[in-house]
C-alpha positions in Angstrom: 0.3 0.0 0.1 1.6 3.3 -1.1 0.7 6.4 1.8 2.5 9.3 0.2 3.2 10.3 -3.3 5.5 13.4 -4.2 5.4 14.9 -7.9 8.0 16.8 -8.7 6.5 19.4 -11.2 8.2 20.4 -14.5 7.3 23.5 -16.4 6.2 20.7 -19.1 3.2 19.4 -16.7 -0.1 21.1 -17.8 -2.6 22.1 -15.3 -4.8 19.2 -16.8 -2.2 16.7 -16.6 -1.8 17.7 -13.0 -5.1 17.5 -12.0 -5.3 13.8 -13.5 -2.9 13.2 -11.3 -4.3 14.1 -8.8 -7.9 12.7 -9.5 -6.0 9.3 -10.2 -4.2 9.0 -6.6 -7.0 10.2 -5.3 -8.9 7.6 -6.6 -6.9 4.5 -5.0 -6.9 6.3 -1.7 -3.1 7.3 -1.6 -3.8 9.0 1.4 -1.1 11.8 1.2 -0.1 14.0 -1.8 2.6 16.5 -1.9 3.6 18.9 -4.9 6.9 20.3 -5.4 6.9 23.6 -7.8 10.6 23.9 -9.3 10.4 27.2 -9.5 11.4 28.5 -5.6 11.2 25.4 -4.7 7.6 25.6 -3.1 6.0 22.3 -1.7 2.4 21.7 -1.0 1.2 19.2 1.2 -2.4 17.7 1.1 -4.5 14.8 2.9 -7.2 13.0 1.6 -10.6 13.8 2.7 -13.9 12.9 1.7 -11.8 11.5 -1.3 -10.6 14.7 -2.8 -7.1 16.3 -1.6 -7.2 19.0 0.8 -3.9 21.6 1.3 -2.4 21.2 4.7 0.9 23.8 3.9 2.5 25.4 1.6 6.1 25.4 2.5 8.5 28.3 0.4 12.3 28.5 0.7 13.5 29.5 3.9 10.2 29.0 5.3 10.9 25.7 7.3 7.6 24.4 8.7 6.0 20.8 9.5 4.2 18.7 7.3 1.8 16.7 9.1 0.1 15.3 5.6 2.5 12.3 5.6 2.4 9.0 7.4 4.7 10.5 10.1 5.5 14.5 10.9 7.9 15.9 8.3 10.2 19.1 9.1 11.6 20.7 6.4 12.6 24.1 4.5 12.5 23.6 0.8 15.5 25.9 0.3 17.4 22.1 1.1 15.9 21.0 -1.9 18.1 23.3 -4.2 20.6 21.0 -5.0 17.9 18.4 -6.5 15.6 20.3 -7.7 16.4 22.4 -10.8 15.5 25.9 -10.7 
């Protein structure tokens, strides 16, 4: 069973493609979904509620926070992702 999916969106990902993937993950009851925008990078974390993802937190670089939309809480600062995310 998969509890968490993390998508790193590229500039080529369309709004329709993103929405389709979110709906697909929700339809198979993946409890948590994070999206990472490469510009920044910015992390937005969602939890599945009533068949839809609800935003739990959005973190910008330099604004560390704790994501609870996860199997266990995760403290992170998106600025630390810069070596791994193309900006």
